[in-house]
C-alpha positions as CSV (number, residue, x, y, z in Angstrom):
1,M,-0.1,-0.3,-0.2
2,I,1.0,3.2,-1.2
3,P,1.4,5.8,1.6
4,D,-0.4,8.9,2.0
5,G,1.3,12.2,-0.2
6,V,3.5,10.1,-2.3
7,V,1.9,11.0,-5.8
8,V,3.7,12.4,-8.6
9,G,5.5,15.4,-7.6
10,A,5.8,14.6,-4.3
11,L,9.8,14.7,-2.2
12,L,10.7,11.7,-1.3
13,H,13.2,12.1,1.5
14,F,15.8,9.5,2.8
15,K,17.1,9.1,6.1
16,R,21.0,8.2,4.1
17,E,19.9,10.3,1.2
18,K,20.8,15.1,1.8
19,R,18.6,15.4,-1.1
20,P,15.3,14.7,-1.6
21,Y,14.0,12.0,-4.5
22,R,10.8,13.9,-6.7
23,V,7.9,10.9,-7.5
24,T,7.7,10.4,-11.1
25,A,5.3,7.5,-10.8
26,V,3.1,5.7,-8.5
27,G,1.3,2.0,-8.8
28,Y,-0.3,0.1,-6.7
29,R,2.9,-1.5,-5.4
30,F,5.8,0.7,-6.4
31,A,7.2,4.7,-6.6
32,I,9.7,5.8,-9.1
33,A,11.6,8.8,-7.7
34,W,14.3,10.7,-9.2
35,K,17.2,13.4,-8.5
36,P,19.4,15.5,-10.3
37,Y,23.0,14.0,-11.1
38,P,25.7,15.5,-12.6
39,G,25.4,14.9,-16.6
40,S,22.7,12.5,-15.4
41,Y,20.4,11.6,-13.0
42,M,19.8,8.9,-9.9
43,Y,16.5,7.3,-9.6
44,T,15.2,5.2,-7.1
45,I,12.0,2.4,-7.4
46,V,10.8,2.1,-3.9
47,D,8.5,-1.1,-3.5
48,F,6.6,-0.5,0.0
49,Q,5.0,-3.9,0.1
50,T,8.0,-5.7,1.1
51,R,9.7,-2.3,2.6
52,V,12.7,-2.0,-0.1
53,R,14.2,0.1,-2.4
54,G,17.0,0.3,-5.2
55,P,17.6,0.4,-8.9
56,D,16.1,-2.0,-11.4
57,N,17.5,-5.2,-12.2
58,M,18.8,-4.6,-15.9
59,I,22.3,-5.1,-16.3
60,F,23.4,-1.9,-18.7
61,G,21.3,0.6,-17.5
62,P,18.2,1.7,-16.0
63,H,15.7,-0.2,-18.9
64,Y,13.2,3.2,-18.5
65,E,13.9,7.0,-18.6
66,Y,13.3,6.8,-15.2
67,N,13.3,10.5,-14.8
68,T,10.5,11.5,-17.3
69,T,6.6,10.8,-16.8
70,K,6.5,8.8,-19.7
71,G,9.2,7.0,-19.1
72,A,8.6,6.1,-15.1
73,S,5.0,5.3,-15.7
74,E,6.2,2.7,-18.2
75,G,8.8,1.4,-15.9
76,I,6.2,0.6,-13.2
77,A,3.7,-0.9,-15.4
78,A,5.9,-3.2,-16.1
79,L,7.2,-3.8,-12.4
80,E,3.9,-4.3,-12.1
81,S,3.3,-7.3,-15.3
82,E,3.0,-10.5,-14.2
83,D,5.2,-11.5,-18.1
84,S,7.7,-8.5,-17.3
85,E,11.3,-9.7,-16.0
86,L,11.7,-5.9,-14.1
87,E,12.4,-5.7,-11.1
88,V,14.3,-4.2,-7.5
89,S,17.7,-5.4,-7.9
90,H,18.2,-7.9,-5.5
91,R,22.2,-6.9,-5.2
92,R,21.3,-3.3,-5.2
93,L,18.6,-2.7,-2.7
94,C,18.5,-1.4,0.8
95,K,15.7,-1.2,3.8
96,L,13.7,1.4,2.9
97,D,14.4,4.2,4.8
98,L,11.8,6.9,3.9
99,V,12.0,9.8,6.2
100,K,9.0,11.8,5.3
101,V,7.1,12.7,2.4
102,S,6.8,16.5,1.3
103,K,5.3,18.7,-1.0
104,S,7.3,19.9,-4.3
């Protein structure tokens, strides 16, 4: 279940991160958020059911453009599809350390 306030445009503040991530897509179980990074961006996929977060499991970088609404929405659809192999990386996940959800 997605916590209240986790909507597109909201800011997710994590315990181990100085800058918040901006939500670009929300589904039934997952949310995808990103933040600027020099020359690119960093993203995280939050799984509220298993209470973990991390990048996707694709080997050569993100499978979708998670910093766009279209790309993140496609990612959410793939994550929630039974036919897709896309998931939160088991190697690089961490426990969900969400401290605060704020409006942009």
